[in-house]
N, C-alpha and C positions, 0 to 999 in steps of 0.2 A: 513640693506643694502637696497639701492634703487632698487626696482624690475624692474623699467623701464630701468635703466642703465644696469642691468644684462641682461635683454632681448635684449637690443641693442648690447651688447658685444657678446652674443651667436649668434645672427643673423649675425653679421659681421664676426665672426669666421667661421660660416657655409658657408657663401658666399665666403670666401677666399679659402676654400678647397671643391670644387665641387665633387660630387660622381663620382667614376670611372665607366666606361662602362664594366669593366671586370667582368665576371661571374665565380664563382669558378668551378673547374673541376667536371663534372658529377652532377651538381646542380639539373638539371631537373630529372635525374634518381633517386636521393636521395629523392626528394619531391614526385615523383610518387610512389616510393617504400613505403614511409611512409603512403601515402594515401591509398594504396592497402592493407597494413597490419593493418587492423582494429582489435582492441582487441575483444576477444571472449565475447559474452554477459554474464553477471553475472546472472545466473539463480536464485540464492538466492535473489538478489535484485529485480528481476522481480516478483518472488512469493511474496515477502514482500510488494511490491507496490500494487499488485493485492489484497492481503488480507486486507491491510489498506483501500483500496477503497471499499471493500465489507463489512467492519465493520459497517458503518453507515446504509446501507440498512438492514443488519441483525438486528441491534438494533431496527430499525423502525418496521420491521416485528414482532419481538418478543413483542414489546410494543402493537402493534395492536392485536396480538393474545391473549396477556394477558388481555387486556381490553375486548375483545370479550368473553373470558372465564369468566371473572368476571361478566359481564352483563348477560350472559346466565345462570350462576349459581344462580343468584338471581331470575330468572324466572322459575326455575325448579319446577316441579309439586310435591307438598306434601313433599318437602325436600329430594326427592330422587336424588342422584347425581351419576354420572358415577363412581366416585372414590369408593363409597360404593358398587356399584354393582361389580366392578372389584375386590375389596377386598374379597367380599363374594365368588366370583367364584374361586379365587385363594386359599382361605382357606377351601373350601369345601372338597378338597382332604385330607387335613391335619386332619380335623375332622373325616372323614371316616376311615382313617388309625389308629387313636387312638382307635376307637371302636373295630377293629378287633384284636388288641393285647390284 
């Protein structure tokens, strides 16, 4: 079908029937009521959006802290690490309780 002929027919039909000046009853009230009745915000969607936005900075911070920990572990004095000190401190009580029984 010729698109130009179709466009010409549609424009001539639109010109033959101009729009009326009549406005439906209480049209303005219905529009204003719809504008005033905004939907309640979806709290779940707001939380999800905030958490997804916070995901990238959290990954960046964890990578930076992991790299910092890796580089400081290589510089530790005589192979002493915080994890070994922590383990010894936690297990010191276990060793003392076995001796008393």
